[in-house]
C-alpha positions, 0 to 999 in steps of 0.5 A, a space after each residue: 503521555 508521561 515523561 517516559 513516553 516522551 523519552 521513548 518517542 524522542 529516542 525513536 525520532 532521533 534514531 530515525 533522523 540520524 540513520 537517515 542522515 547517515 545512510 545518505 552521507 555519500 550520495 553523489 548522483 540520482 543512481 545513489 538517491 533512487 537506487 542505493 547504487 544497486 548495492 543492497 542485499 535481499 534481507 534489508 530490501 525484503 524487510 523494507 518492502 514488508 514495512 512499506 506494504 503494511 503501513 499505518 493501515 495495518 496498525 489501526 485498520 487490521 485490528 479495527 477489521 477484526 474488532 468489528 468482523 473476523 479474520 477474513 482479511 488473513 485469507 488474502 495472504 494466499 493471493 498476495 504471495 502468488 502475486 509476488 511469485 509471478 513478479 519474480 518470474 515475469 518482471 524482475 528479470 526484464 527490469 534487470 536486463 534493461 537496468 531501469 531506474 523506474 519501471 515505466 522505462 520498460 514501457 518506453 522500450 516496448 511502446 514509446 515515450 507517450 506510453 511511458 509518460 502516461 503510465 508514470 502520471 497514472 501511477 503518480 495519481 494512483 500512489 498519491 490517492 493510496 498513500 494519502 489514505 495511508 497517511 490519514 490512517 496514521 493521523 487518526 491515531 496520532 490525533 487520539 494520542 496527542 489530542 491534535 486535530 486531524 489536519 495538524 496530525 497529518 502535517 506533522 507526520 508528513 513533515 517528519 517523513 520529509 525530514 530524513 527522506 529528502 536527505 538520505 534517499 532510498 538507502 535511508 528509506 530501506 535502513 530506517 524501514 528495517 528499524 521501524 518494522 522491528 518497532 511495528 512488530 514489537 509494539 503489537 506483540 507487547 499489546 497482546 501480552 498486556 491484553 491477555 494478562 488482563 483477561 481473567 481467563 488469560 489466553 484461553 479466554 481470548 480463544 474461547 470468547 473470540 471463537 464464540 463471537 465468530 472472530 476466527 473465521 478465516 475462509 469464506 468460500 461463497 461464490 457471491 461476486 458482490 462480496 469482496 471478502 470471499 476467498 475467491 474474489 478476495 484472493 484474485 484481488 490479492 494476487 492481482 494487486 500484489 503483482 501490480 504493486 510489485 511490477 507497476 508501482 514504483 513505490 514498492 518496485 523501486 526497492 526490488 531494483 536496489 538489489 545487487 542482482 536479479 537473484 537477490 531481488 527474487 529472494 526479496 520478492 518471495 520473502 516480502 510475499 509470504 511475511 505479510 501472512 504472519 504480520 496480518 495474523 498478529 494485528 488481527 489477533 490484536 483486534 480480536 483480543 480488544 473485542 474480548 477485552 472490552 466485553 470483560 471491561 466495558 468502556 463508555 468511550 470505546 462503546 461510543 466509538 463502536 456506535 459511531 462506526 469508528 472501529 479503526 479508533 479502538 486500538 489507538 484508544 486502548 493504547 492511550 487509556 489502558 497501557 502503562 507508561 513507557 509501553 504507551 510510548 513504544 506503541 506510539 513509536 510503533 505507529 509512527 514507524 508504520 506511517 513513516 515506512 510507507 510514507 517515506 518510500 512513497 515520497 521517494 518513488 513519486 520523486 523518482 518517477 517525476 524526475 526520471 519519467 517526466 522531467 528528464 524526457 520532457 523538460 530537460 528534453 533528453 539532455 544529460 542533467 548534471 548530478 548537482 542539478 539532478 539531486 536538487 530537482 529530485 529533492 524538490 519533487 520529494 518536498 512537493 509530493 509531501 505537500 500533495 500527500 498531506 492535502 490528499 490525506 485531509 480529503 480522505 481522512 474521515 472514511 468509516 473503515 480506512 483499511 478497506 477504503 485504502 484497498 478499494 482505492 488501489 483497485 480503481 486504478 492499478 488494473 489499468 497499469 497492470 494491463 499495460 505492463 502485461 501487454 509489454 511483457 507478453 506480446 510482440 505485436 505492434 501496439 498503438 500508443 494512443 490505444 494504450 493511453 485510451 485503454 488505461 484511462 478508460 479502465 477507471 470508468 469501467 471499474 467504477 461502472 461495475 463496482 459502484 452505484 454512480 448514478 441511477 442511469 449507470 446502475 440500470 445500465 450495469 444491471 442490463 449488462 450483467 443480465 446479458 452476461 448471465 447467459 454465459 456458461 458459469 456466470 452466476 445468475 442474479 448478479 447486480 453489482 460486482 464487488 470492488 475486489 474484482 474491480 482490479 481484474 476488470 481494469 486489467 483485462 479491459 486495458 489489455 484487450 482494448 490496447 491489444 486491438 486498438 488500430 494503428 499500432 507501430 512496431 518497435 524494437 
């Protein structure tokens, strides 16, 4: 890192912190802190949602996936857009009708406080796991750039995100995310230009050599249920996870609740659903370009990373060793922007859920909490979750492919949440709160049973179940394990069915 690189980073840091402080200068209550006074337009909300959904996993994980594989990740864009479209049709009108601060208040209206509290706790567990993996992904690159240990990098990133999030609230998150999205895209585009200019045959060589290596495979139309990367299971996963994070995950759903009205919110959802196709293409192109680059210019350190199965480290290694001064600083700033845009919103979403859905109904016992006390506790929750996310990142920071592991982690838990929300939207029958909780919690065990080899007895039992299911029409023969991409579907169906038929339900208004 040269003086120019450090100057670029210093400018980025100062701008983000100043923007965060400016955005939060007029906050008076939790409606401002968590919902920006319901005053935002669809463009900044869509940009912020896109920045959050991309994260450092996209910045290093997507190039790593293309470097070691192909463009199959791009096919998930179809299902993702459909998921956001269904969000705009099914859930956003109901959220705005009830004027909720967190999406779990919908469950309270439909089922009762127990279901609302259980779902909010389930979300907090899920989001800590997913965002911890995202934080680890960024820390991998930061540790390469600055020669830091992984744990030290994690602490530094968490502290930086905490600095402006605790001050500015969701408005700071949205406006800083817009800036960080621009850096994110600019840095990747600049990398492509540098790589293509370095290749003897330029862009044409990238296309020719990339095609020869099978890098441009986008669609995989096999019907193998054990393959999580084929078009069918991959897009079912993308549709369900897109709907789940938009409707059941306060981290992303909170952005949609800051819009002036439901019409603006729907526009934001449509834009946030289609834009990832283009950003994914950008970062997959970076990974494929790096593959061609290192074929032309062999690098011993890069070869060792590949031999160690650390494809996610390739792009950070290229940034450190091959980019010129100034541009290197821009790319490091872009990576930090990717991390901040996902971490800041996670902190705010977790804090809003802890305060609105746990603290107020249980510790404050429904009393009217003064604005000063509410802001103090809300900011305290932001600090607490920053520490928890840092610890989680340290635990999961050594996964061989941070992108696919992050997606798997979401698939384990989000089905349970989505099943409960679909039950709230599409049924009017009496539902047992005990059944809701039992169905949601047990869905994790069911998903792991079908998608992971937990222990020999569980594996044998799963094979027996799948053998029995093979007698059903259209169910494929010889399936011994379900790919993790279908796990979220299993969890959703399990929760919906079990909670629907659990005895002892009581009607609610």
